[in-house]
DOMARKOL-718257 format. One record per residue: residue number from 0; residue in three letters; chain; x, z, y of N, C-alpha, C, CB in turn. Coordinates in Angstrom, 2 decimals. Last residue first. Glycine has a CB too. Layout:
# residues N
{NUM,ALA,A,{X,Z,Y},{X,Z,Y},{X,Z,Y},{X,Z,Y}}
...
***
This chain:
# residues 80
{79,UNK,A,{323.88,83.69,245.82},{325.06,83.73,247.13},{326.48,83.22,246.18},{325.34,85.76,248.00}}
{78,UNK,A,{322.05,84.01,243.63},{322.01,82.51,244.36},{323.27,82.54,245.24},{320.53,82.19,245.40}}
{77,UNK,A,{322.31,86.84,243.72},{323.10,85.82,242.66},{323.00,84.93,242.59},{323.10,85.81,241.62}}
{76,UNK,A,{321.08,87.72,245.85},{322.69,87.83,245.78},{323.25,87.18,244.38},{323.17,89.53,245.85}}
{75,UNK,A,{318.57,86.99,245.23},{319.29,85.95,246.53},{320.94,86.45,246.30},{318.57,86.44,248.60}}
{74,UNK,A,{317.59,88.52,243.33},{317.81,87.12,242.86},{318.34,86.36,244.27},{316.29,86.41,242.18}}
{73,UNK,A,{318.57,90.99,244.36},{319.17,90.41,243.16},{319.17,88.82,243.53},{318.29,90.80,241.72}}
{72,UNK,A,{315.83,91.08,246.51},{317.74,91.31,246.82},{318.11,90.80,246.01},{318.61,92.69,246.83}}
{71,UNK,A,{314.06,90.16,244.98},{314.05,89.51,245.22},{315.61,89.61,246.11},{312.84,89.31,245.46}}
{70,UNK,A,{313.75,93.20,243.18},{313.95,92.24,242.36},{314.40,90.48,243.56},{312.30,92.28,241.29}}
{69,UNK,A,{313.39,94.61,245.83},{314.99,95.00,244.85},{315.29,93.46,244.29},{314.74,96.41,243.08}}
{68,UNK,A,{310.89,94.01,246.72},{312.04,93.59,247.35},{313.39,93.91,246.55},{312.05,94.21,248.70}}
{67,UNK,A,{308.79,94.58,244.56},{309.31,93.10,244.79},{310.69,93.19,245.44},{308.28,92.19,245.78}}
{66,UNK,A,{307.55,97.10,245.40},{309.12,97.08,244.51},{309.39,95.87,244.28},{309.23,97.80,243.01}}
{65,UNK,A,{305.92,96.93,247.30},{307.22,96.44,247.93},{308.07,96.96,246.68},{307.67,97.14,249.58}}
{64,UNK,A,{303.85,97.17,245.69},{304.24,95.88,245.52},{305.42,95.78,246.09},{303.38,94.96,245.99}}
{63,UNK,A,{302.54,99.46,246.59},{303.27,99.33,245.69},{303.90,98.04,245.33},{302.69,99.77,244.86}}
{62,UNK,A,{300.54,98.47,248.19},{301.64,99.13,248.89},{302.69,98.96,247.98},{301.41,100.61,249.26}}
{61,UNK,A,{298.59,95.81,247.81},{298.64,97.25,247.51},{299.57,97.71,247.63},{298.35,97.66,246.52}}
{60,UNK,A,{297.64,94.41,250.15},{296.47,94.61,248.95},{296.89,95.97,248.34},{296.46,93.28,247.61}}
{59,UNK,A,{299.26,94.28,251.86},{298.58,94.66,252.78},{297.56,95.15,251.09},{298.12,93.39,254.25}}
{58,UNK,A,{301.89,93.08,249.86},{301.99,94.51,250.03},{300.24,94.98,251.01},{303.77,94.83,251.07}}
{57,UNK,A,{300.50,90.57,249.51},{300.45,91.97,248.17},{300.61,92.75,248.56},{301.27,92.24,247.05}}
{56,UNK,A,{300.66,89.55,252.16},{299.02,89.78,251.50},{299.34,90.77,250.54},{298.16,88.33,250.66}}
{55,UNK,A,{303.72,89.52,252.24},{303.01,90.42,253.12},{301.20,90.30,252.60},{303.36,89.86,254.90}}
{54,UNK,A,{304.06,87.62,250.04},{304.48,89.27,249.87},{303.69,89.63,250.91},{306.19,89.83,250.06}}
{53,UNK,A,{302.51,85.30,251.28},{302.13,85.73,249.77},{302.85,87.56,250.06},{303.20,84.42,248.17}}
{52,UNK,A,{304.41,84.61,253.50},{302.62,84.96,253.81},{302.18,86.06,252.16},{301.30,82.77,253.82}}
{51,UNK,A,{307.39,84.35,252.13},{306.83,85.71,253.00},{305.35,86.12,253.35},{307.37,85.63,254.35}}
{50,UNK,A,{306.74,82.19,250.79},{306.98,83.69,249.97},{306.49,84.79,251.00},{308.82,84.04,249.53}}
{49,UNK,A,{306.26,80.42,252.84},{304.98,80.67,251.74},{305.49,82.24,250.68},{304.84,78.84,250.45}}
{48,UNK,A,{308.56,80.64,253.71},{307.32,80.83,254.91},{306.42,81.57,253.97},{306.48,79.23,255.67}}
{47,UNK,A,{310.86,79.92,251.90},{310.58,81.23,252.44},{309.41,81.94,253.06},{311.31,81.31,253.19}}
{46,UNK,A,{309.50,76.98,252.22},{309.18,77.76,250.81},{309.10,79.31,251.00},{310.42,77.48,249.65}}
{45,UNK,A,{310.07,75.90,254.41},{308.75,76.50,254.24},{308.53,76.77,253.07},{307.75,75.81,254.64}}
{44,UNK,A,{312.70,76.45,254.36},{312.29,77.28,255.54},{310.77,77.42,255.24},{312.63,76.55,257.08}}
{43,UNK,A,{313.45,74.73,252.12},{313.76,75.88,251.91},{313.05,76.90,253.17},{315.29,75.84,251.77}}
{42,UNK,A,{312.62,72.40,253.88},{311.61,72.38,252.47},{312.33,74.26,252.21},{312.20,70.61,250.71}}
{41,UNK,A,{314.59,72.15,255.89},{313.07,72.32,256.26},{312.15,72.96,254.74},{312.41,70.53,256.81}}
{40,UNK,A,{317.34,72.12,254.18},{316.63,73.24,254.89},{315.19,73.87,255.61},{317.22,73.23,255.59}}
{39,UNK,A,{317.18,70.55,251.20},{316.77,70.58,252.33},{316.22,71.61,253.24},{316.16,69.89,252.25}}
{38,UNK,A,{317.04,72.02,248.26},{318.67,71.42,249.42},{318.60,71.04,250.35},{319.56,70.35,249.19}}
{37,UNK,A,{316.53,75.30,247.15},{316.17,73.86,247.94},{317.13,73.09,248.64},{315.21,74.06,248.99}}
{36,UNK,A,{316.82,77.47,245.73},{317.23,76.27,245.45},{317.03,74.50,246.33},{316.66,76.36,244.25}}
{35,UNK,A,{315.63,79.45,247.41},{316.95,79.67,247.78},{317.65,78.13,247.10},{317.57,81.30,247.08}}
{34,UNK,A,{313.02,78.59,247.28},{313.39,78.43,248.90},{315.01,78.37,248.58},{312.81,79.98,250.14}}
{33,UNK,A,{312.19,78.53,244.43},{312.36,77.78,245.29},{312.91,77.07,246.59},{311.94,77.88,245.25}}
{32,UNK,A,{312.47,81.89,244.42},{313.17,80.58,243.96},{313.33,79.49,244.19},{313.01,80.29,243.24}}
{31,UNK,A,{310.05,82.31,246.60},{311.31,82.77,246.33},{312.51,81.77,245.87},{311.10,83.72,245.37}}
{30,UNK,A,{308.18,81.26,244.79},{308.32,80.56,246.13},{309.76,80.99,246.94},{306.96,80.97,247.07}}
{29,UNK,A,{308.02,82.82,242.43},{308.35,81.41,242.56},{308.46,80.69,243.89},{307.43,80.76,241.86}}
{28,UNK,A,{307.54,85.41,243.61},{309.26,84.94,242.77},{309.29,83.32,243.24},{309.31,85.07,240.42}}
{27,UNK,A,{305.01,84.69,244.89},{306.15,85.48,245.70},{307.64,84.64,244.54},{305.86,87.87,245.54}}
{26,UNK,A,{303.67,83.78,243.18},{303.61,83.08,243.92},{305.06,83.74,245.07},{302.03,83.00,244.29}}
{25,UNK,A,{303.47,86.10,241.65},{304.12,85.56,240.69},{304.21,84.15,241.62},{303.36,85.62,239.13}}
{24,UNK,A,{302.24,88.27,243.56},{303.29,88.81,242.80},{304.12,87.46,242.21},{302.66,89.84,241.60}}
{23,UNK,A,{299.47,86.51,243.70},{300.37,87.07,244.60},{301.96,87.24,244.55},{299.93,88.15,244.70}}
{22,UNK,A,{298.73,87.06,241.03},{298.75,85.73,241.41},{299.90,85.58,242.43},{297.37,85.29,241.98}}
{21,UNK,A,{298.48,89.49,241.28},{299.48,89.13,239.87},{299.80,87.56,240.13},{298.54,89.37,238.07}}
{20,UNK,A,{296.12,90.43,243.00},{297.77,90.99,242.85},{298.71,90.27,241.94},{297.83,92.48,242.27}}
{19,UNK,A,{293.91,88.74,241.83},{295.19,88.02,242.75},{296.14,88.55,243.07},{294.98,87.61,243.90}}
{18,UNK,A,{293.95,90.71,239.01},{294.50,89.10,239.17},{294.70,88.41,240.30},{293.71,88.21,238.61}}
{17,UNK,A,{295.50,93.71,238.73},{294.30,92.95,239.39},{294.73,91.59,239.27},{293.97,93.34,240.97}}
{16,UNK,A,{295.89,95.51,235.82},{296.54,94.39,236.97},{295.37,94.40,237.68},{297.07,92.70,236.48}}
{15,UNK,A,{295.03,98.28,234.92},{294.87,97.41,234.92},{294.94,96.76,236.17},{294.11,97.39,234.34}}
{14,UNK,A,{294.40,101.14,235.41},{295.69,100.85,234.31},{295.44,99.03,234.83},{295.30,101.44,231.99}}
{13,UNK,A,{292.48,101.97,236.80},{293.45,102.64,237.08},{294.36,101.99,236.61},{293.42,103.77,236.78}}
{12,UNK,A,{289.85,100.76,235.08},{290.89,100.19,236.29},{292.01,100.45,236.80},{290.53,100.21,237.24}}
{11,UNK,A,{288.71,102.19,233.26},{290.07,101.57,233.01},{290.39,100.88,234.02},{290.20,100.73,231.88}}
{10,UNK,A,{287.15,104.35,235.00},{288.60,104.81,234.32},{289.55,103.92,234.12},{288.49,105.36,233.02}}
{9,UNK,A,{285.29,102.18,235.23},{285.80,102.81,236.43},{287.34,103.43,236.26},{284.76,103.96,236.82}}
{8,UNK,A,{284.71,102.15,231.94},{285.15,101.02,233.44},{285.84,101.60,234.28},{283.97,100.45,234.44}}
{7,UNK,A,{283.55,104.72,231.62},{285.10,103.65,231.11},{285.52,102.38,231.64},{285.04,103.11,229.64}}
{6,UNK,A,{281.58,105.01,233.82},{282.87,105.53,233.45},{284.52,105.10,232.79},{282.41,106.20,232.76}}
{5,UNK,A,{280.32,102.90,232.08},{280.40,102.82,233.49},{281.95,103.62,233.50},{278.94,103.61,234.40}}
{4,UNK,A,{280.49,101.93,228.62},{280.16,102.70,229.63},{280.32,102.78,231.37},{280.61,103.53,229.18}}
{3,UNK,A,{281.86,100.04,227.03},{280.66,99.48,228.32},{280.12,100.44,229.06},{279.31,98.75,227.81}}
{2,UNK,A,{282.96,102.12,225.65},{283.99,100.63,226.23},{282.92,99.95,227.10},{284.62,99.27,224.76}}
{1,UNK,A,{281.14,103.77,224.42},{282.05,103.61,224.85},{282.62,103.14,225.84},{282.28,103.41,224.37}}
{0,UNK,A,{279.60,101.59,222.07},{279.50,102.32,223.63},{279.87,102.82,224.34},{279.08,102.84,223.94}}
***
């Protein structure tokens, strides 16, 4: 009964990741990686544009998505 109470549901939302936020995070990482490994500069630019838009949407949704910045910096540093 406690699992279905409204208080439990609201309290549980503080710890659960939201599905759109997870999708945006994975889209940022995937498109950034594809941009780094693209052979064509046009394709790389397109993938980085997708990554930037997804990152902007993720940060606009939750500001703590700025935690992706160090991950992206390390990915770029390892690729170079």
